[in-house]
C-alpha angles and dihedrals in degrees: 000000000000127000110215126197116208141162117273122223090255089053089051091053091054090052091049092048093054092047092046092052092054091044090056091045092056093038098240117125108219143195107232123196128186121191136181124246091281094053096255117143116259100167139356137187129187107195116216104279095022110144118259092226089053091067091075095031093056091049092050091049091052091045091052094047094051104034095041092036090226137105112254092235088061089061089048091059091051100036096087130121111275096029117108090235093054108130095029089131089069093060128095091033091307093301097121108100125206094182117106117255105075120099132175117238109230127193118181089347094306125114106238098167147325141252124212130184132186139172101073131064115295089258091052092046090051092048092053093045089052090050089054091052093048093051090049094047091053089060094054100043 
């Protein structure tokens, strides 16, 4: 038997709230996805004005961060021609994202979920995802 730690729906809403606050601050309406440790969707919000294409992109970023236990921008740095990992974005049915904006949610060193944002630039998506994490971490300290 395994005991698995994962985000609750209320945890996911805290992550969304923190990301939404930063999104409003920078003036970019986002799509915000929160997944459990297996990459399955727990909660989602498309802010008014969030791009339609960003619905799927944000979910894929969150999936990648949780299931692969790695930030999407880390894949971006490695996913270049000549590197052995080049083409990783085509794996898992094309769901692995190498675009910045997906971060794993870690509690006590264990990945319990992921957050993915899309609609801004990768740097803006990353900034808002980090804001979601920081708001969540303040609630569990």
